[in-house]
C-alpha positions in Angstrom: -3.3 -10.4 14.3 -3.8 -7.3 12.2 -2.7 -7.4 8.4 -0.1 -5.6 7.9 0.0 -2.4 5.4 2.9 -3.1 2.6 4.4 0.3 1.5 6.3 0.6 -1.0 8.8 3.5 -1.3 12.0 4.7 -2.6 12.3 8.3 -1.4 14.0 8.2 2.1 12.3 11.8 2.6 8.8 10.3 1.3 9.3 7.1 3.6 10.2 8.9 6.3 7.3 11.0 6.2 4.8 8.6 5.2 5.8 6.3 8.2 5.2 9.2 10.6 2.2 10.2 9.2 0.8 6.7 9.7 2.5 6.3 13.4 0.5 9.6 14.1 -2.8 7.7 12.9 -2.4 5.2 16.0 -2.8 2.5 13.8 -1.9 -0.8 15.5 -1.3 -2.3 12.1 2.3 -3.4 11.4 4.2 -1.8 8.4 6.0 -3.3 6.2 8.6 -1.3 4.2 9.5 -2.2 0.8 12.1 0.1 -1.7 11.7 -1.1 -5.4 8.9 -2.9 -7.0 10.9 -6.3 -7.7 11.2 -6.4 -3.7 7.8 -5.5 -3.5 6.6 -8.3 -6.0 8.8 -10.9 -4.2 7.3 -10.2 -0.7 3.7 -10.2 -2.1 4.3 -13.5 -3.9 6.2 -15.1 -1.3 9.3 -15.8 -3.3 12.9 -15.4 -3.2 14.0 -13.8 0.2 10.2 -13.5 1.4 9.4 -17.1 0.0 9.1 -18.4 3.7 6.5 -15.1 4.8 3.0 -16.2 6.5 0.7 -16.7 4.2 -1.8 -13.5 3.7 -2.0 -10.7 2.0 -1.5 -7.3 3.8 -4.6 -4.6 4.7 -3.7 -2.6 1.9 -0.8 -1.9 -0.7 0.6 1.7 -0.7 2.5 1.8 -3.8 4.5 4.7 -5.4 4.2 5.2 -9.1 8.2 5.5 -9.8 10.1 2.8 -8.4 13.3 1.2 -9.0 13.7 -1.8 -10.9 9.6 -2.7 -11.0 7.5 0.5 -11.4 4.4 0.8 -9.4 2.3 0.3 -12.5 4.2 -2.9 -13.5 3.8 -4.1 -9.6 0.1 -3.1 -9.8 -0.5 -5.0 -13.1 1.1 -8.3 -12.0 -1.2 -8.0 -8.4 -4.5 -7.3 -10.6 -3.5 -10.5 -12.8 -2.6 -12.8 -10.0 -6.1 -14.4 -8.7 -4.5 -14.4 -4.8 -3.2 -10.6 -4.9 -6.2 -9.3 -7.2 -8.5 -8.1 -4.3 -6.0 -6.2 -2.3 -7.2 -3.0 -1.9 -4.1 -0.4 -3.7 -3.4 3.2 -3.1 -1.4 4.7 -6.1 0.9 7.4 -3.7 2.9 9.7 -6.1 3.8 12.9 -6.5 3.0 12.3 -10.5 -0.3 14.4 -11.9 0.4 13.6 -15.1 -3.1 12.5 -16.5 -1.5 9.2 -19.0 -0.2 7.9 -15.3 -3.4 8.4 -13.5 -5.5 6.8 -16.8 -3.1 4.0 -16.9 -3.3 3.1 -13.0 -7.2 3.3 -13.0 -7.5 0.9 -16.1 -5.3 -1.6 -14.4 -7.5 -1.7 -11.3 -6.0 0.8 -8.8 -8.4 1.8 -5.8 -7.3 4.9 -5.1 -5.0 7.6 -6.7 -3.6 10.3 -4.4 -1.1 12.9 -5.1 1.6 13.6 -2.4 0.9 16.8 -0.9 3.8 19.1 -0.5 3.1 21.0 2.9 4.0 18.6 5.9 0.5 19.0 7.7 -1.5 17.8 4.7 0.5 15.0 4.0 0.4 13.6 7.4 -3.5 14.0 7.0 -3.6 12.0 3.6 -1.6 9.3 4.8 -3.3 9.2 8.4 -6.8 9.4 6.5 -5.2 6.5 4.0 -4.1 4.6 6.8 -7.5 4.5 9.0 -9.8 3.8 6.0 -7.9 1.2 4.1 -6.8 -0.7 7.6 -9.8 0.1 9.8 -12.7 0.9 8.1 -12.7 -0.7 4.8 -15.2 -3.6 4.5 -12.9 -6.3 2.8 -13.9 -8.6 0.0 -16.2 -11.5 0.8 -13.9 -14.5 1.7 -11.4 -12.2 3.1 -10.0 -12.5 6.6 -10.6 -9.3 8.8 -9.4 -8.8 12.2 -12.0 -7.6 14.4 -10.7 -4.9 17.2 -12.4 -4.7 20.1 -12.1 -2.0 22.7 -9.1 -1.9 24.8 -7.1 -4.3 22.4 
């Protein structure tokens, strides 16, 4: 079974566009959607309504910066401070080009910081490239399980 992609996005329009873009990239990975940072942390830490979820981390965490309840930078901070989570590839996917946000994200250990393109075609292309890179091409850290795809499966 492939590891899922965890998408944390509260904006309905951006969420829909991201899901369309991931679908167009023809990834077989399940996309799990969380609408706020608190829910994302509950999922990742397997607590609350997500306490019974199967063990294992997502292939990649696509994380919006400005989220309700707990913002994306705080989620990133918790991920990087938690031994079981720190190796999850994390991409900040945001509309913020503000330098302090960029600096803080990288200081907390984000793997990539992507500003959402305004044009639909550019947005679809950027998300598709992200999904393919992190879910298929990227080699996970030693000790992580990786599902090998066989042709035709």
